[in-house]
C-alpha positions in Angstrom: 0.0 0.0 0.0 1.2 3.5 -0.8 0.8 5.9 2.1 1.2 9.7 1.4 2.4 12.4 3.7 1.9 16.1 3.0 2.9 19.1 5.0 3.0 22.8 4.8 4.7 25.1 7.3 1.6 27.4 7.9 -2.1 27.1 7.7 -2.1 29.9 5.1 -0.4 27.6 2.6 -3.6 25.7 1.8 -3.0 25.7 -2.0 0.4 24.0 -1.4 -1.2 21.3 0.8 -3.9 20.7 -1.8 -1.3 20.4 -4.5 0.7 17.9 -2.5 -2.4 15.8 -1.8 -3.3 15.9 -5.5 0.2 14.7 -6.5 0.2 11.9 -3.8 -3.2 10.6 -4.9 -2.1 10.7 -8.6 1.0 8.7 -7.6 -1.4 6.0 -6.3 -1.5 6.7 -2.5 -4.5 5.0 -1.0 -4.3 7.0 2.2 -2.8 10.5 2.7 -1.8 12.0 6.1 -1.5 15.8 6.1 -0.7 18.6 8.5 0.0 22.3 8.5 2.8 23.2 10.9 6.5 24.0 10.8 8.8 21.0 10.5 11.5 22.8 12.5 11.6 21.6 16.1 8.0 20.6 16.4 6.3 17.3 16.8 4.5 16.2 13.7 1.6 14.1 14.9 0.2 13.1 11.5 3.7 11.9 10.4 3.9 9.8 13.5 0.5 8.3 12.7 1.5 7.7 9.1 4.7 5.9 10.3 2.8 3.7 12.7 0.1 3.0 10.1 2.7 1.5 7.7 3.0 -2.3 7.5 5.7 -4.4 6.0 5.7 -4.0 2.2 4.1 -0.5 2.3 5.6 2.6 0.8 5.7 6.1 2.3 5.4 8.7 -0.4 6.2 12.4 -0.1 6.4 15.1 -2.9 9.7 16.6 -1.8 12.2 15.7 0.9 11.8 19.0 2.8 8.1 18.1 3.4 9.4 15.1 5.4 12.6 16.2 7.0 14.5 19.4 7.9 18.1 18.0 7.8 20.0 15.3 6.2 20.2 13.4 9.5 16.5 13.7 9.9 15.8 12.4 6.4 18.2 9.5 6.8 16.4 8.7 10.0 13.1 8.4 8.2 14.7 6.3 5.4 16.1 4.0 8.1 12.8 3.9 10.0 10.9 2.9 6.9 13.5 0.3 6.0 13.3 -1.2 9.5 9.6 -1.7 9.1 10.2 -3.5 5.8 8.9 -0.5 3.9 10.4 2.0 1.5 10.3 5.8 0.9 9.5 7.4 -2.4 10.2 11.1 -3.1 8.2 12.2 -6.2 9.7 15.5 -7.2 13.5 15.5 -7.4 14.2 17.6 -10.4 11.8 15.6 -12.5 13.0 12.3 -11.2 11.4 10.1 -8.7 13.7 8.6 -6.0 12.8 5.3 -4.4 14.9 4.2 -1.4 14.3 0.6 -2.4 17.0 1.3 -5.0 20.6 1.9 -3.7 21.3 4.5 -6.4 18.2 6.5 -5.5 19.1 6.3 -1.8 22.6 7.7 -2.6 21.1 10.5 -4.7 18.6 11.4 -2.0 21.3 11.6 0.6 23.5 13.8 -1.6 20.6 16.1 -2.5 19.5 16.4 1.1 23.1 17.3 2.1 23.3 20.0 -0.6 19.9 21.4 0.4 20.9 21.5 4.1 24.2 23.3 3.1 22.3 25.9 1.1 19.8 26.5 4.0 22.7 27.0 6.4 24.4 29.5 4.0 21.1 31.3 3.6 20.7 31.6 7.4 24.3 32.8 7.7 23.7 35.5 5.1 20.4 36.5 6.8 22.1 36.8 10.2 24.8 39.0 8.6 22.2 41.2 7.0 20.2 41.6 10.2 23.4 42.4 12.2 24.3 45.1 9.6 20.8 46.6 9.6 20.8 46.7 13.5 24.2 48.4 13.5 22.8 51.0 11.0 19.6 51.4 13.1 17.4 50.1 10.3 16.3 46.8 11.7 12.6 46.9 12.6 12.2 43.2 13.4 9.4 40.9 12.3 6.1 42.4 11.2 3.3 42.0 13.7 1.3 38.8 13.4 -2.4 38.6 13.1 -2.7 38.0 16.8 -1.4 41.5 17.4 -4.5 42.8 15.6 -7.0 40.5 17.4 -8.7 43.6 19.1 -9.3 45.1 15.6 -10.7 41.8 14.4 -13.0 41.4 17.3 -14.2 45.1 17.0 -15.1 44.6 13.3 -16.8 41.3 14.1 -18.9 43.1 16.8 -19.9 45.6 14.2 -21.4 42.7 12.2 -18.8 42.3 9.6 -18.1 38.8 8.4 -14.7 37.0 8.4 -14.1 37.5 4.7 -14.8 41.2 4.9 -12.6 41.6 8.0 -9.8 39.8 6.3 -10.0 42.0 3.2 -10.2 45.2 5.2 -7.3 44.3 7.5 -5.2 42.7 4.7 -4.9 39.3 6.4 -5.8 35.8 5.7 -9.4 34.6 6.6 -7.9 31.8 8.7 -6.1 34.4 10.8 -9.4 36.1 11.4 -11.0 32.9 12.6 -8.0 32.3 14.9 -8.4 35.7 16.4 -12.2 35.2 16.8 -11.7 31.8 18.3 -9.6 33.2 21.1 -12.4 35.7 22.0 -14.9 33.1 22.8 
């Protein structure tokens, strides 16, 4: 059985999650586990359920390696965990080529590509930190833009005036899901 796993980093990336699910179903996945949360340093409950759902001979399918893992070590851990269960891992979108860990060459390619991606991510973080330090030194660093929760009072005020979530989202320039989250905390 092919089991799919799809993940986006935020709830606002609904189109990305839907695209992953579409691709996984097109690849023959009979069951797809999906979640919307950051892969960095957080538990991924749906991934844990997918891993425990797998039985010997099953295949875990993801669209890209970064949907499954945040580092080379993390990715190799999942490759090993699927192997230990008598299963394999397939990554659909690797520069137009599907990689199947049941094949030693694909496993090597996946490891190399994951290492390169991790290296690029580390370089990007380093450049970002340098840029932030320079902006702070010049007094230009303003920090992260306020999140929707910082505007929860405005959202609740507009809702109290009888405006609907879509109208509130448009008027405040935020996602409708953010409006719902702000309203959910008010009840």
